[in-house]
C-alpha positions in Angstrom: 0.0 0.1 0.0 1.3 3.5 -0.9 -0.5 5.6 1.7 -3.5 4.6 4.1 -5.0 8.4 4.5 -5.6 10.8 1.8 -3.4 14.1 1.8 -6.6 15.9 0.0 -9.5 14.9 2.4 -8.2 12.6 4.9 -10.1 9.6 3.6 -9.3 6.0 3.6 -7.0 5.1 0.6 -7.6 1.3 -0.8 -5.5 -0.4 -3.5 -7.5 -0.9 -6.5 -6.8 -1.8 -10.1 -8.1 1.1 -12.3 -8.4 2.3 -15.8 -6.4 5.3 -16.8 -6.7 7.7 -19.6 -3.3 8.4 -20.7 -3.3 10.4 -23.9 -5.5 12.2 -26.1 -4.5 12.8 -30.0 -7.2 14.6 -31.9 -10.4 13.0 -30.9 -8.8 9.7 -30.2 -7.9 8.6 -26.7 -5.9 5.6 -25.1 -6.9 3.9 -21.9 -4.6 1.8 -20.0 -6.5 -0.7 -17.9 -5.5 -2.6 -14.8 -3.3 0.1 -13.3 -2.5 -0.4 -9.5 -3.1 2.6 -7.4 -4.2 3.6 -4.2 -7.5 5.5 -4.5 -9.4 7.4 -1.8 -12.7 6.1 -1.2 -14.0 9.7 -0.3 -12.7 12.0 -2.9 -11.1 9.6 -5.5 -7.7 11.0 -5.3 -5.2 8.7 -6.9 -1.7 7.5 -5.5 0.5 5.6 -7.9 3.4 3.2 -6.6 7.1 4.3 -7.6 7.5 4.1 -11.5 4.0 3.9 -12.4 3.5 7.5 -13.6 6.8 7.1 -15.3 5.6 4.1 -17.5 2.2 5.9 -18.2 4.3 8.9 -19.5 6.4 6.5 -21.4 3.2 5.1 -23.0 1.9 8.6 -23.9 5.0 9.9 -25.4 5.3 6.5 -27.7 1.6 6.8 -28.7 1.8 10.5 -29.8 3.3 9.1 -33.0 -0.2 8.5 -34.9 1.3 5.3 -36.8 1.7 3.6 -33.0 -2.1 4.7 -32.3 -3.2 2.9 -35.6 -1.8 -0.6 -34.0 -3.8 -0.3 -31.0 -7.5 -2.2 -30.8 -10.6 0.1 -31.4 -13.3 -0.7 -28.9 -15.5 2.3 -29.5 -16.5 5.4 -30.9 -17.0 8.7 -29.0 -19.6 11.3 -30.0 -20.5 15.0 -29.1 
């Protein structure tokens, strides 16, 4: 466990596997699933283990190249 008490609201932090939106490229966005994080049960603030944020940033940098974005599976559409 990273922390047990939220620095924002003082709520309890529980370890969970979450989905994290990593990057938007135009109208496309990429979600990384099964990211381990501590999540405050009161306000939703997220706390990541060492190295997770760096890995998410690495994924973001690699996906900004549109060619790599096209290699990912399309799972739906977004409409406004």
